[in-house]
N, C-alpha and C positions, 0 to 999 in steps of 0.2 A: 514148593516145587515150581520150577519155571515152566511156563506154557510153551508148547510147540506151536510156533506161529504159522506152520504150514497147514494147520487144521483150524476149523471154526473155534472161536473162543466163547464160552458161556459167561454172561454177566448176571450175577445174582441180583444186582440193584435194579437193572432195567428189565431183567427177565427176557432178554432177546439175544439172538445170535448175531455176531458181526463176522464178516468174512475177510480174510487177509487179501490184500491186493498188492501187487509189486509196485515199488516206488517209481515215480517218473524219473526220466533221465536227469532232470535238473535237481530233483530231490536227492538222488543217490550221490551226487557230487557236492552239493552245497548244503544239504540238510534242510532245504526249504522246498516247498511245493510250488511248482510252476503255476502261474495264474491260469493257464489254459493247456493242461498237459495232453488233452486229446486232439488238439488241432493238428491237422496233417496237410502239408502242401500238395495240392492236386495239380498235376501238369495240365496245361491247356491242350485242348484237342486240336488236331490238325484238320481244319475244315476242308482241305483239298482231298481228304479221304472219304468225305461224305458222298452220297450217290450222285450229286451234281458237280463234284469236284474233278480236277484233272487227274487225281490219283484215286479216284473212287474205287474202294475195295469191292463194291458190288459190281462195278463195270469191269474191273480186271478179272474177277473170278468168273463172271459170265462169259467173257471172251475166251479165257483159258479153257473153260468147260466146253464151249462150242468147238474150239480148235482141236481139243483132245478127242472129242466125239467124232469129228470129221476125219481125223487121222486114223482112229481105230477102225471106223467103218470103211474108209478108203483102202487101208491095208488089207482088211479082210476080204473085200471085194476083189482087189488085185490078185490075191492068192487064189481065190475061188475061180476067177476067170482063167488063170494060168493052168489050173488043174483040169478044167472042163474039156480042154482039147482044142483042135484046130477050128472048130466052128465058131468059137467066140474068143479065140486065142489073142487076136490083136486088140480087143477091147480093154485088156488089162492096163493099157497105157493111159487111159483117161482117169481112172481112179488113182493110178500112181501119180499122175500130174497133181491131183488134188492133195494127195499125201505129201508130196514135195512142197506144195504151197503151205500146208499146215505146219510142217517142220520149220520152214523158213520164218513164218510169222511168229511162231512160238519162240524161236530162238532170238528173234529181234527184241522181244520184250525180256525174256529170261536173262540174256547176257547183259542187257542194259541194267536190269534190276540188280544183278550180281556184281557188276564192275563199275557202274555209273549210276548209283541208286537215286541220286537227286533228280535225274532225268527219267526215272521209271514211271512215266505217265501212261494213260490209256493210249495216247497216240504212238507210243513206242512199239505197239503191235504192228503199226503200218497197215492196218486193215482199211482205213478210210483216209488217212492223211496224205496218201500219194495222189489223190485226185481221181476224177472220173476216168481219165485216159488209162490209168493203171488197171482199173477194173474192166474197161472195155477190151484192153489187150488180152487179158486172160480169158475173158468170155469168148472173144474171137478165136482164140486158140482151140478152145473146146468145140466150138461150132465147126471150124474147119476140119478138125479131126473126125467128127461125126459125119459130115458131108462126104469126106474122102472115104470113110469106111463103108458107107452105104451106097455111094453112087460112083466112086472111082474104081476101076479094075484093080483089085488088091495086088495082083501079081505084077502089075506094071508100075505101081506107085513106088518110086525110088527103085525102079527095076535094075538100074545099073549097079547098085551096090550088092555085094555078096554077103552071105550069112556067116556068122561066127558062132559055132555051136547051135545052129538053128535060129540065131537072132541076127537081124539085119545089122550091117556094119554101122549105120548111122545111129542105131539105138544103143549099141555098145559105146560109141563115142559120146552120145548124149548122156548116158549114165555116168561116164567118167567126168564129164564137164559139170554135171550137177553136183557130184560129190566134191570135186575140186573147188568149185565156186563156193559152195556152202561152207566147207572147212576153212578156206582162206578168209571169207568174210567174218565168220564167227571168231576166228583167231585174231583178226584185225581189231574187232570191237573189244575183245577181252584184253588184248595187249595195250590198246590205247587207253583203256580205263576211262577216267574222267575227262580225257582229252577228246573222246569221240562224241559226236553229236550228229543227229539226223538232219540238221539244218546247217547251212553254211554260216559260220560265225564271222560277223563284220567288226567285232571288237574283241581285243585280246583281254581275257579275264584273268583274275588272279589264279595262279597255279597252272596256267596253260603252258605246256612245254611241247617242244618238237620231239615226237616219238621217232626213234631211229633204230630200235632193236626189234628182234623177232622178224616177222614178215615184212615189217617196215624197212628193214635193212636192204631188202631187194626191191620191193614194190612201194612206190610213192603213195599210191591210193589203193591199198589192197581191198578195201570194202567195195570200191567201185569195180575193181577187177573181178572180184568174186561174184557180184550181182550180174555183171555183163555176161560172163561165161555160164553162170547158172541159168540165166534166162534163155540163152541160145541152146543150152543142153536140154531144157524142157521141150523145146520145139523139135529137136532132133529125135527125142524119145517118142513124141507124139507122131512124128512122121510128117509134120506140116511143112509145106513149101512156102506158101504165101506169108504165113506168120513168121517163119524163120527169117525171111528177107525183111519183113516189117520190123521184127524185133531188133535185128542187127542195125537197121537204119535209125530207128527211133532211139535205141539205147546209146548208139555211138554219138548221135547228135546231142543227146541229153548230157552224157558224161563229158563230151568235149567242151561244151559251153560251161558246164558246172566246174570242171577242173580249171579252166582258164580264169574264171571268176574267183574261185577259191584261192588259187595260187597268188593272185594279186594281193589278197589280204594276208596270206602267209608270208609273203616277202615283206610286207609292211610290218608284220608282227616280229619276224625273226631275222630279217635283213640278209647279210651275207651267209649266215648259217644255213638258211633255207636254200639259197642259190647254190651253195656247194652241195647240199643234200640232193637237190634236184639233178645235178649233173651226174651223180654216181648211182642213181636209181632210175627205174622205168615204170611206166603205168601198166604195161601188159595188155593194152587194148590197141589193136592195129590202127595206125594212122594218127595216134595221139602221142606226141613226143613227151 
């Protein structure tokens, strides 16, 4: 009777059991056994994902955790202060400002990782890569809000503006600008895909194309448009006067210089194609052609 090779086979001569093993890939096709059938090619590790690397998994997860925690606590505090009543009613604006910052920085990394993966480094969060002036600006906004809240007569602060459903006109406008700016910037990053970068490119790389669809069909630099109006919107929500003017001047000057420099490279990259594109689109920031 033939033996069933799917079960152990008993050998009377050796008085031992031998177990069937599946043949290797080379043996099944050629009838011979591979010299080293158990060798497996192991892919090399990407050292940039190590703790000290630019794409450190530990660094990315830590920042995502801190941003998510800040967003959750800020939103909870915002809703709590809104419910408490008139005595603390205006204070909801500060945690809302923190929540807006959290959403902005999270989306900067998330959209980069989803649509431009090779540039999804820790710096894509833009938490520290914007320099000290960026952090000073947001800290100053929080300080001005608190000083105005505790020392400035609340009823006369932006006294000329009327309420809409109990909310000051500038706050409603600010909320609209925050939403508009964030949506446009996020769409711009997603639609540009691998063509989007947080730094000005001085050399045309392989695959770099001139994006002219979606929001780019109307706005020439939609990510700049989005951040400019998002920034002003946050100051309107906070009710800041000094920082509103300061944000407008600093952001306008920054984007004006950046756009002029960037467009010199874009003309060098794409020539007449970009010149024609520039003529039929606009920046959307007052005073910048």
